[in-house]
C-alpha positions as CSV (number, residue, x, y, z in Angstrom):
1,M,-85.3,26.4,58.4
2,D,-83.4,29.3,56.8
3,K,-79.7,29.9,56.6
4,K,-79.6,32.1,59.7
5,Q,-81.5,29.6,61.8
6,R,-79.1,26.8,60.6
7,I,-76.1,28.8,61.7
8,V,-77.7,29.3,65.2
9,L,-78.4,25.6,65.4
10,F,-74.8,24.8,64.5
11,R,-73.6,27.2,67.3
12,I,-75.9,25.5,69.8
13,I,-74.6,22.0,68.9
14,I,-70.9,23.1,69.0
15,S,-71.4,25.0,72.3
16,F,-73.3,22.0,73.9
17,I,-70.5,19.6,72.9
18,L,-67.8,21.9,74.4
19,F,-70.0,22.5,77.5
20,V,-70.3,18.7,78.1
21,T,-66.6,18.3,77.5
22,A,-65.7,21.0,80.0
23,N,-67.9,19.4,82.6
24,L,-66.2,16.0,82.1
25,L,-62.6,17.3,82.3
26,S,-60.8,17.8,85.7
27,L,-59.2,21.2,85.3
28,D,-57.8,23.8,87.7
29,K,-59.7,27.1,88.2
30,C,-58.0,29.0,85.4
31,L,-58.3,26.3,82.7
32,R,-61.8,25.6,83.8
33,L,-62.8,29.2,83.3
34,I,-61.3,29.1,79.8
35,A,-63.0,25.8,79.0
36,F,-66.4,27.3,79.8
37,L,-65.7,30.7,78.3
38,V,-65.2,29.2,74.8
39,P,-68.8,27.8,74.5
40,Y,-70.1,30.8,76.4
41,I,-68.6,33.2,73.7
42,I,-69.6,30.9,70.8
43,I,-73.3,30.8,71.9
44,G,-73.6,34.2,73.5
45,W,-71.4,36.7,71.8
46,D,-74.3,38.1,69.6
47,I,-76.6,38.6,72.6
48,I,-73.9,40.6,74.5
49,Y,-73.1,42.5,71.3
50,K,-76.7,43.4,70.6
51,S,-77.2,44.4,74.3
52,L,-74.3,46.8,74.1
53,G,-75.5,48.2,70.8
54,N,-79.0,48.7,72.2
55,I,-77.5,50.6,75.2
56,L,-75.6,52.9,72.9
57,K,-78.9,53.5,71.0
58,G,-80.7,54.4,74.3
59,K,-82.6,51.1,74.5
60,V,-81.1,50.0,77.8
61,F,-83.7,47.7,79.2
62,D,-84.5,44.5,77.2
63,E,-84.3,40.8,77.6
64,K,-80.8,40.7,76.1
65,L,-79.5,43.0,78.8
66,L,-81.1,40.7,81.4
67,M,-79.3,37.6,79.9
68,S,-76.0,39.5,79.6
69,V,-76.0,40.7,83.2
70,A,-77.3,37.4,84.6
71,T,-74.6,35.3,82.9
72,A,-71.8,37.8,83.5
73,G,-72.7,37.7,87.2
74,A,-72.8,33.9,87.1
75,L,-69.2,33.8,85.7
76,F,-68.1,36.3,88.4
77,L,-69.5,33.9,91.1
78,D,-67.6,31.0,89.5
79,E,-71.0,29.4,88.3
80,Y,-69.6,28.7,84.9
81,S,-72.0,25.9,84.0
82,E,-75.0,28.0,84.8
83,A,-73.7,30.9,82.7
84,V,-73.3,28.7,79.6
85,I,-76.5,26.8,80.1
86,V,-78.5,30.1,80.5
87,M,-77.1,31.3,77.1
88,L,-77.7,27.9,75.5
89,L,-81.3,27.6,76.6
90,Y,-82.0,31.2,75.8
91,Q,-80.7,30.7,72.2
92,I,-82.7,27.5,71.9
93,G,-85.8,29.5,73.0
94,E,-84.9,32.2,70.5
95,L,-84.4,29.6,67.7
96,F,-87.8,28.1,68.5
97,Q,-89.5,31.5,68.4
98,S,-87.8,32.4,65.2
99,Y,-88.9,29.1,63.6
100,A,-92.4,29.6,64.9
101,V,-92.7,33.1,63.4
102,G,-91.1,31.8,60.2
103,C,-93.7,29.1,60.0
104,S,-96.5,31.6,60.5
105,R,-95.1,33.9,57.8
106,K,-94.4,31.0,55.5
107,S,-98.1,29.9,55.9
108,I,-99.2,33.3,54.7
109,S,-96.5,33.6,52.1
110,S,-97.4,30.3,50.5
111,L,-101.0,31.2,50.7
112,M,-100.3,34.6,49.1
113,D,-97.8,33.2,46.6
114,I,-100.2,34.1,43.9
115,R,-98.2,36.7,42.0
116,S,-97.0,35.5,38.6
117,D,-93.4,36.2,37.8
118,Y,-94.2,36.8,34.1
119,A,-96.8,37.5,31.5
120,N,-97.1,36.0,28.0
121,L,-97.6,39.2,25.9
122,K,-99.0,38.7,22.5
123,I,-97.8,41.1,19.8
124,N,-98.6,40.5,16.1
125,H,-99.1,36.8,16.6
126,E,-95.9,36.4,18.5
127,I,-95.6,35.7,22.2
128,K,-93.0,37.5,24.4
129,K,-92.4,36.7,28.0
130,V,-92.3,39.9,30.0
131,S,-92.7,41.2,33.6
132,P,-96.4,41.8,34.5
133,S,-95.5,45.4,35.4
134,E,-94.5,46.0,31.7
135,V,-97.9,45.1,30.3
136,K,-100.2,48.0,29.5
137,I,-104.0,48.3,29.6
138,G,-105.5,47.0,26.4
139,E,-102.7,44.7,25.5
140,L,-103.4,41.0,25.0
141,I,-101.8,38.2,27.1
142,V,-101.9,34.5,26.7
143,I,-102.4,32.2,29.7
144,R,-101.5,28.5,29.2
145,P,-102.8,25.6,31.3
146,G,-101.2,25.5,34.7
147,E,-100.1,29.1,34.7
148,K,-101.1,31.8,37.1
149,I,-103.1,34.7,35.8
150,P,-100.8,37.7,36.0
151,L,-103.2,40.5,35.4
152,D,-106.9,41.3,35.6
153,G,-108.7,41.3,32.3
154,L,-111.5,40.1,29.9
155,I,-111.3,36.8,28.1
156,E,-111.4,37.2,24.3
157,V,-110.5,33.8,23.1
158,G,-110.7,30.4,24.8
159,S,-112.6,28.7,27.6
160,S,-111.3,27.0,30.7
161,S,-111.7,26.2,34.4
162,I,-110.1,28.7,36.9
163,N,-108.8,27.7,40.3
164,T,-109.7,30.6,42.6
165,S,-108.8,29.0,45.9
166,S,-105.8,31.2,46.6
167,I,-108.1,34.2,46.5
168,T,-111.4,32.9,47.7
169,G,-110.6,29.8,49.6
170,E,-113.1,27.9,47.4
171,S,-111.7,24.7,46.1
172,I,-114.3,24.2,43.3
173,P,-112.9,25.5,39.9
174,Q,-114.9,28.2,38.1
175,D,-115.7,27.7,34.4
176,V,-115.0,30.7,32.2
177,I,-115.8,31.6,28.6
178,P,-115.1,34.5,26.2
179,G,-116.6,37.7,27.7
180,D,-115.9,36.6,31.3
181,R,-113.5,38.6,33.5
182,V,-110.6,36.9,35.2
183,I,-108.5,38.2,38.1
184,S,-104.8,37.9,38.8
185,G,-103.7,35.3,41.3
186,C,-105.9,32.5,40.0
187,V,-104.6,29.5,38.1
188,N,-105.7,28.4,34.6
189,M,-106.6,24.7,34.9
190,G,-107.8,24.0,31.4
191,G,-107.4,25.4,27.9
192,V,-105.4,28.3,26.5
193,L,-106.9,31.7,27.2
194,E,-106.3,35.1,25.5
195,V,-107.1,37.9,27.9
196,R,-107.4,41.7,27.2
197,V,-105.7,43.4,30.1
198,E,-108.0,45.9,32.0
199,K,-105.7,46.9,34.9
200,Q,-102.1,47.7,35.3
201,F,-100.1,45.4,37.6
202,C,-100.0,48.0,40.4
203,E,-103.8,48.2,40.4
204,S,-104.4,44.5,40.0
205,T,-106.3,42.4,42.5
206,V,-103.3,40.3,43.4
207,N,-101.1,43.2,44.1
208,K,-103.6,45.0,46.3
209,I,-104.2,41.8,48.3
210,L,-100.5,41.3,48.8
211,N,-100.0,44.9,49.9
212,L,-102.9,44.6,52.4
213,I,-101.5,41.3,53.9
214,E,-98.0,42.8,54.2
215,N,-99.3,45.9,55.9
216,S,-101.8,44.1,58.2
217,S,-99.2,43.7,61.0
218,N,-98.8,47.5,61.2
219,K,-102.3,47.9,62.7
220,K,-101.8,46.9,66.3
221,T,-104.5,45.5,68.7
222,N,-105.2,46.7,72.2
223,Y,-103.5,43.6,73.5
224,E,-100.3,44.3,71.4
225,N,-100.3,47.9,72.6
226,F,-100.7,46.7,76.2
227,I,-97.7,44.3,75.8
228,T,-95.6,47.1,74.3
229,K,-96.4,49.5,77.2
230,F,-96.0,46.6,79.8
231,A,-92.5,45.7,78.5
232,R,-91.5,49.4,78.6
233,Y,-92.1,49.6,82.4
234,Y,-91.6,45.9,83.3
235,T,-88.0,45.5,82.3
236,P,-86.5,48.5,84.2
237,F,-88.7,47.5,87.2
238,V,-87.3,44.0,87.4
239,V,-83.7,45.3,86.9
240,I,-84.1,47.7,89.8
241,L,-85.8,45.0,91.9
242,A,-82.9,42.6,91.2
243,F,-80.4,45.2,92.2
244,L,-82.3,45.7,95.5
245,I,-82.4,42.0,96.1
246,A,-78.7,41.8,95.6
247,T,-77.7,44.7,97.8
248,I,-80.2,45.4,100.6
249,P,-80.0,42.1,102.6
250,P,-76.1,42.2,102.6
251,F,-76.0,45.9,103.4
252,L,-78.7,46.1,106.1
253,F,-78.6,42.6,107.6
254,G,-75.1,41.4,106.9
255,E,-76.3,38.5,104.7
256,N,-73.9,36.6,102.4
257,W,-73.2,38.6,99.3
258,N,-72.8,35.6,97.0
259,D,-76.2,34.1,98.0
260,W,-78.1,37.3,97.4
261,V,-76.3,38.2,94.2
262,E,-77.1,34.7,92.9
263,R,-80.8,35.2,93.8
264,A,-80.8,38.5,91.9
265,L,-79.3,36.8,88.9
266,I,-81.8,34.0,89.0
267,F,-84.5,36.7,89.3
268,L,-83.2,38.4,86.1
269,V,-83.3,35.2,84.1
270,I,-86.8,34.4,85.2
271,S,-88.0,37.9,84.4
272,C,-87.4,37.7,80.6
273,P,-90.8,38.6,79.0
274,C,-90.1,36.5,75.9
275,A,-93.4,34.5,76.1
276,L,-95.5,37.6,76.1
277,V,-93.5,39.6,73.5
278,I,-93.6,36.8,70.9
279,S,-96.8,34.9,71.5
280,V,-99.3,37.8,71.4
281,P,-98.3,39.2,68.0
282,L,-97.8,35.7,66.7
283,S,-101.4,34.8,67.8
284,F,-102.9,37.7,65.8
285,F,-100.6,37.0,62.8
286,G,-101.7,33.4,62.9
287,G,-105.3,34.4,63.1
288,I,-105.0,36.7,60.0
289,G,-103.2,33.8,58.2
290,G,-105.9,31.3,59.1
291,A,-108.6,33.7,57.9
292,S,-106.7,34.3,54.6
293,R,-106.6,30.6,54.1
294,N,-110.4,30.6,54.2
295,G,-110.8,33.5,51.7
296,I,-111.2,36.1,54.4
297,L,-109.0,39.1,54.0
298,I,-108.5,41.0,57.3
299,K,-106.5,44.2,57.0
300,G,-105.1,44.3,60.5
301,G,-105.0,42.7,64.0
302,N,-107.2,45.6,65.3
303,Y,-110.0,44.5,62.9
304,L,-109.6,40.9,63.9
305,E,-109.9,42.0,67.5
306,S,-113.0,44.1,66.8
307,L,-114.7,41.1,65.1
308,A,-114.9,39.3,68.5
309,K,-116.9,42.3,70.0
310,I,-119.6,42.6,67.3
311,G,-123.1,42.8,68.8
312,I,-125.0,44.3,65.8
313,M,-124.7,42.9,62.3
314,V,-126.2,45.2,59.6
315,F,-126.7,43.8,56.1
316,D,-127.3,45.4,52.7
317,K,-129.8,43.2,50.9
318,T,-129.0,43.1,47.2
319,G,-125.9,41.1,46.4
320,T,-125.4,40.4,50.1
321,L,-128.3,38.4,51.5
322,T,-129.7,37.9,48.0
323,R,-127.9,36.7,44.9
324,G,-128.1,40.0,43.1
325,T,-129.0,38.2,39.9
326,F,-132.4,39.6,38.9
327,N,-134.9,38.1,36.6
328,V,-138.0,39.6,35.0
329,T,-140.9,37.7,36.4
330,A,-143.9,39.8,35.2
331,I,-144.7,42.6,32.7
332,H,-147.9,44.6,33.2
333,T,-149.1,47.1,30.5
334,D,-152.3,48.5,29.0
335,V,-151.0,51.0,26.5
336,L,-148.2,49.1,24.7
337,T,-147.6,45.4,24.1
338,K,-145.3,43.6,26.5
339,S,-142.6,43.4,23.9
340,E,-142.8,47.1,23.2
341,L,-142.6,48.0,27.0
342,L,-139.7,45.7,27.4
343,E,-137.9,47.2,24.4
344,I,-138.3,50.7,25.9
345,A,-136.9,49.6,29.2
346,A,-134.0,47.8,27.5
347,L,-133.2,50.8,25.4
348,T,-133.3,52.9,28.5
349,E,-131.0,50.7,30.5
350,S,-128.6,50.2,27.6
351,H,-126.3,52.9,29.1
352,I,-126.6,51.7,32.7
353,N,-124.5,49.0,34.4
354,H,-126.6,47.8,37.2
355,P,-128.0,44.3,38.2
356,I,-131.6,45.5,37.4
357,S,-130.5,46.9,34.0
358,K,-128.7,43.7,33.2
359,S,-131.9,41.6,34.0
360,I,-134.0,43.8,31.7
361,K,-131.5,43.6,28.8
362,K,-131.3,39.8,29.4
363,A,-135.1,39.4,29.2
364,Y,-135.3,41.5,26.0
365,D,-132.6,39.2,24.5
366,K,-132.2,41.2,21.3
367,N,-129.6,43.6,20.0
368,V,-130.2,47.1,21.3
369,D,-129.6,50.1,19.0
370,E,-128.1,52.5,21.5
371,S,-128.0,55.3,19.0
372,R,-131.7,55.7,19.4
373,V,-131.2,56.7,23.0
374,T,-129.9,60.2,23.9
375,E,-129.6,62.6,26.9
376,V,-129.6,59.7,29.3
377,K,-129.3,60.8,33.0
378,E,-129.4,58.6,36.1
379,I,-131.4,60.0,38.9
380,L,-130.0,58.9,42.3
381,G,-132.3,56.6,44.1
382,R,-135.0,57.1,41.6
383,G,-134.2,55.7,38.1
384,V,-133.3,57.0,34.6
385,K,-134.5,59.6,32.2
386,G,-133.7,60.5,28.6
387,L,-135.0,60.5,25.0
388,I,-135.8,57.5,22.7
389,D,-136.2,58.7,19.1
390,G,-136.7,62.2,20.5
391,K,-139.5,61.2,22.9
392,Q,-139.1,61.6,26.6
393,F,-139.0,58.5,28.8
394,Y,-138.7,57.9,32.5
395,V,-137.9,54.4,33.9
396,G,-137.6,53.9,37.7
397,N,-139.4,53.5,41.0
398,A,-142.7,54.9,42.3
399,D,-140.9,57.9,43.8
400,L,-139.8,58.9,40.3
401,M,-143.3,58.6,39.0
402,R,-144.6,60.9,41.8
403,D,-141.8,63.4,41.2
404,I,-142.8,63.8,37.5
405,G,-146.5,63.8,38.3
406,I,-147.4,60.6,36.5
407,D,-150.2,58.4,37.8
408,Y,-149.0,54.8,38.2
409,E,-150.4,51.5,39.1
410,D,-149.5,49.8,42.3
411,C,-148.3,46.2,42.2
412,N,-148.6,43.7,45.0
413,M,-146.2,41.2,43.7
414,V,-143.0,40.6,45.6
415,G,-140.0,42.0,43.7
416,T,-138.6,45.2,42.4
417,I,-141.1,47.2,40.5
418,V,-139.8,49.2,37.5
419,H,-142.3,51.8,36.3
420,V,-142.1,53.1,32.7
421,A,-143.5,56.5,31.5
422,F,-143.1,57.2,27.8
423,D,-144.1,60.3,25.8
424,G,-145.9,61.8,28.8
425,E,-148.0,58.7,29.6
426,Y,-147.8,55.9,32.0
427,A,-146.8,52.8,29.9
428,G,-146.8,50.1,32.6
429,H,-144.4,48.3,34.9
430,I,-142.0,45.4,35.0
431,V,-141.5,43.1,38.0
432,I,-138.0,41.9,38.7
433,S,-137.3,39.4,41.4
434,D,-134.1,38.5,43.3
435,E,-133.4,35.2,45.0
436,I,-132.2,34.8,48.6
437,K,-128.8,33.1,48.9
438,P,-129.1,29.4,49.9
439,D,-126.7,29.8,52.8
440,A,-128.2,33.1,54.1
441,R,-130.5,31.5,56.8
442,K,-127.9,29.1,58.0
443,S,-125.3,32.0,58.2
444,I,-127.6,34.1,60.3
445,E,-128.3,31.2,62.7
446,L,-124.6,30.7,63.1
447,L,-124.0,34.4,63.7
448,R,-126.6,34.3,66.5
449,A,-124.8,31.3,67.9
450,E,-121.6,33.3,67.9
451,G,-123.2,36.0,70.1
452,I,-124.6,38.5,67.6
453,K,-127.4,40.3,69.5
454,K,-129.2,42.0,66.6
455,V,-129.4,41.4,62.9
456,V,-130.6,44.3,60.7
457,M,-131.2,44.7,57.0
458,L,-131.1,47.9,55.0
459,T,-132.4,48.1,51.5
460,G,-133.6,50.6,48.8
461,D,-136.4,48.2,47.8
462,S,-140.0,48.5,48.8
463,K,-141.5,47.4,52.1
464,I,-143.1,44.4,50.5
465,I,-139.7,43.0,49.3
466,G,-137.9,43.9,52.5
467,E,-140.5,42.3,54.7
468,S,-140.5,39.2,52.6
469,V,-136.7,38.7,52.9
470,A,-136.7,39.6,56.6
471,D,-139.4,37.1,57.3
472,D,-137.7,34.3,55.4
473,L,-134.4,34.9,57.2
474,G,-135.7,35.7,60.6
475,L,-134.1,39.1,60.9
476,D,-134.7,41.4,63.9
477,F,-135.2,44.6,62.1
478,F,-135.4,45.8,58.5
479,Y,-135.6,49.3,56.9
480,T,-136.7,49.9,53.3
481,N,-136.9,52.6,50.6
482,L,-133.5,53.9,51.6
483,L,-131.2,56.0,49.5
484,P,-127.4,55.6,50.0
485,I,-127.3,58.6,52.4
486,D,-130.3,57.1,54.3
487,K,-128.3,53.9,54.9
488,V,-125.4,56.0,56.4
489,N,-127.9,57.9,58.6
490,K,-129.5,54.6,59.8
491,V,-126.1,53.0,60.6
492,E,-125.1,56.2,62.6
493,E,-128.4,55.9,64.5
494,L,-127.7,52.2,65.3
495,L,-124.2,53.2,66.4
496,K,-125.6,55.5,69.0
497,E,-128.1,52.9,70.3
498,K,-125.5,50.0,70.7
499,M,-123.9,49.2,74.0
500,S,-120.5,50.8,74.4
501,N,-118.6,47.5,74.8
502,L,-120.0,46.1,71.5
503,K,-119.2,46.8,67.9
504,L,-121.4,47.3,64.8
505,A,-120.5,45.7,61.5
506,F,-122.0,46.5,58.2
507,V,-121.9,43.9,55.4
508,G,-122.3,45.1,51.8
509,D,-121.2,44.4,48.3
510,G,-118.4,46.9,48.5
511,V,-119.3,48.8,45.3
512,N,-122.2,51.1,46.1
513,D,-121.9,50.8,49.9
514,V,-118.6,52.5,50.3
515,P,-120.0,55.3,52.6
516,V,-121.7,52.9,54.9
517,L,-118.7,50.5,55.0
518,S,-116.6,53.5,56.1
519,C,-118.9,54.7,58.9
520,A,-119.4,51.3,60.6
521,D,-117.1,50.1,63.4
522,V,-116.2,47.2,61.1
523,G,-116.9,47.3,57.3
524,I,-117.2,43.9,55.7
525,A,-117.4,43.6,51.9
526,M,-119.0,40.6,50.3
527,G,-117.7,39.1,47.1
528,G,-114.6,41.3,47.0
529,I,-113.2,39.2,44.1
530,G,-112.3,41.7,41.4
531,S,-113.9,44.6,43.2
532,D,-111.6,47.5,43.8
533,A,-114.2,49.3,45.9
534,A,-114.5,46.3,48.2
535,I,-110.8,45.8,48.8
536,E,-110.2,49.5,49.4
537,A,-113.2,50.6,51.4
538,A,-113.8,47.6,53.8
539,D,-111.8,46.6,56.8
540,I,-112.5,42.9,56.1
541,V,-113.1,41.4,52.6
542,L,-114.8,38.1,52.0
543,M,-113.3,37.2,48.7
544,D,-116.4,35.4,47.4
545,D,-120.2,35.5,47.9
546,E,-120.3,32.7,50.6
547,L,-122.1,34.1,53.6
548,L,-120.9,31.3,55.8
549,K,-117.5,33.0,55.9
550,L,-119.0,35.7,58.2
551,P,-119.6,33.4,61.2
552,M,-116.3,31.7,60.3
553,A,-114.5,35.1,60.6
554,I,-116.1,35.8,64.0
555,K,-115.2,32.3,65.1
556,I,-111.5,32.8,64.1
557,S,-111.5,36.2,65.9
558,K,-112.9,34.8,69.1
559,K,-110.5,31.8,69.1
560,T,-107.6,34.2,68.5
561,I,-108.7,36.5,71.4
562,N,-109.2,33.5,73.7
563,I,-105.7,32.2,72.9
564,V,-104.2,35.7,73.5
565,K,-105.9,35.9,76.9
566,Q,-104.7,32.4,77.8
567,N,-101.1,33.3,76.9
568,I,-101.2,36.6,78.8
569,T,-102.7,34.9,81.9
570,F,-100.4,31.9,81.8
571,S,-97.2,34.0,81.2
572,L,-97.9,36.6,83.8
573,G,-99.2,34.0,86.4
574,S,-96.2,31.6,86.0
575,K,-93.7,34.5,85.9
576,S,-95.1,36.0,89.1
577,L,-94.9,32.7,90.9
578,I,-91.4,31.8,89.7
579,L,-90.2,35.3,90.4
580,L,-91.4,35.1,94.0
581,L,-89.7,31.7,94.4
582,G,-86.5,33.1,92.9
583,A,-86.5,36.1,95.3
584,L,-87.1,33.8,98.3
585,G,-84.2,31.6,97.2
586,L,-86.4,28.5,96.6
587,T,-85.1,27.9,93.0
588,N,-81.8,27.8,91.2
589,M,-80.5,29.0,87.9
590,W,-81.2,25.8,86.1
591,I,-84.8,25.6,87.2
592,A,-85.3,29.3,86.4
593,I,-84.1,29.0,82.8
594,F,-86.0,25.8,82.1
595,A,-89.1,27.4,83.5
596,D,-88.6,30.6,81.4
597,V,-88.0,28.7,78.1
598,G,-90.8,26.3,78.9
599,V,-93.3,29.1,79.4
600,S,-92.2,30.6,76.1
601,I,-92.5,27.3,74.2
602,I,-95.9,26.5,75.6
603,S,-97.2,30.0,74.8
604,I,-95.9,29.8,71.2
605,L,-97.4,26.4,70.6
606,N,-100.7,27.7,71.9
607,A,-100.4,30.7,69.6
608,F,-100.0,28.3,66.6
609,R,-103.5,27.1,67.2
610,T,-104.9,30.4,65.7
611,M,-103.7,29.3,62.3
612,Y,-105.9,26.3,62.1
613,I,-109.7,26.2,62.2
614,K,-112.2,23.9,60.6
615,K,-114.6,25.3,58.0
616,L,-118.2,25.7,59.0
617,K,-120.7,23.4,57.3
C-alpha cells in the first residue's frame, strides 16, 4: 500500500470512529448536523472538490457528481447517517480499486524490473560504475555474479550461466561462453563476464520491452471503447432519470416530495458505473501481465482481444516449426572431391550470415581465407554468386541453376539442396537437413483444442521438405518454394478466404518475415530474445523458441475475454435490477451503497483472475 492509499485508509478509520460516536450521542438537531458533517467532510471533501473541478473543466457527468449530489440531498433530507456512510463506502470501494490496480501494475513492474541501474565500465584495467545510458557501442563492461546485464553485447572473457526468466519466462539458466551474445535484463548467475557492448541503452532489448509494456495500455480493445462510450451516455441519462423520479410524481400526482427525492438519491448512488469502468481495463491489464510472466510480450489489449478470435494460424517453417539449426547430412559430387566442394561452398558462404551458411562453415570446420572471395552478391530467393581466385561460382537452389543455364542433378533426399556451379561447370550439391522442434506437434494439437480451424505452413524450401514436415506435424495445408513476396501474397489470399469474424495470425522468426508479420491480422514473432526485428515488427513476441507459448497465449486471451464478458454481464444485470428496485422504492440508501460497492469488489476480484494461469505441459 503506497502513501496515498495509507492516507485514505487513515481518513476512513477516523471518519468511521466519528460516525459511530455521532450515532451514539444524543444531540439536538443543530449539534447532530455538526457531529455528522465533520466525518462527512473528512471522508468526502476530495470527492466534492474533484466533482466541482470536473464541472469547471466541462466534465459534468461522472460518478463523483453522482456521489456529491446524492449525499448533499441526503443531508438536506436530514438523513445524516446515510450521507456519511455513502461517502465512507464509496471511499472504501475506491481504495479497494486503487489497491487492485496497484497490485496489477506492481505485478508487471516487478516482472519488468529488469533494467540495471548501473554498468561496470572497464577502461584501461580500471572499472568505473556509470549509468547504462553513458556506455557507448564498442566499450567493454564487466558483469559480476548476481548482477543484471545492463546492455546487449558479445562475451569476450568468461563463462557463466544466465538467468533469462525475466525475459523469456524460462526458469532453466542458459550457459554462455566467449563468443556468445547476451541481452540486457538477464541476470549473471555464475562467473565474471567481460562483454563488448553492441547496442546503446536506448536500443537495448530491455529498454524496448519496457517501452512496449508501458505503451500497451494505450491500445484499447473494443470492450474498453464500448465502456468509454457507454459511460459517456449512461451518466447523463441516469442523472436526468433521477431528476424525473424526484419531480414528476410530486408535481403530477401530489406525492410526498421527501419520499421521491430520497428514491432519486438512492437511484443516483446505485447508478455509479465503477464496476465496469475499473474491472474491464483491469482485466486486460492483468491478461497482459500474466502473459508477460510467461515470456509472451503482447503490445496492447487490442492484440490480446484479437488472439481469442484467431481461426487460421500460418507458420513459417525454418526457425519456427523447425529448430533452424542446419547440419550437412550428405555431399554429392563427381567433378571435385567432397572436401573441395565443401571448401568452395564454405568460401562462398563466408560473407553470408544465414543458418544454411553457418551449417556449411561448421561442416568445413577449417579457417576460411575470405580474401580469396570477391564480388560476392546475394541473389534474393536463389543463392549467392561471386569469384573465388578469379573464377566464377554460383551456390544456391535449383532455380539459380536454371537461371544460369547449368544442368544439375536432382536429389530425392529430404533436406535443403544447395547446388554448386564452379568455373562454368556443375560441381555437385550438398544436402542440409533441419530438425522439427520437439514441442511442435504437441503445440499444434493444443492450438486445435483452442479452436484454431486451419493450420498452414509457408516455406521457401522444396516440396519434398515441406511435405515431410507437414505430414509429421499433421498440418492442413502447406505451400513451398516461396520467395518473401510470395509469402505476403499467400497470406493476403488466406485473409480474403477467412470468415469475417475470425482472425489470421502469422508466426515467424521476426527477422526475415517482417513483411508477412505486418500484413497478418496478428503478427507473432518466435524467439524474439535479442531480435530487434521481432520486437518491432510483430504484435506479439514470444521471447524464446518454445512453441507451447502459442496455445498458452490464446488460452490467456480467451480467459481474459470470458472474464470481461462476465464482468459486463454481471455489472449491467445487477445494476439494472437494483436500479429498478430503487426507482420503485423497494430498497434504501444502505442497501443501495452496499450493493454498488459489492458489485465493484466482485468484478475486481474476478478481473484479478486474468493475472494467473497455469503453464501448459
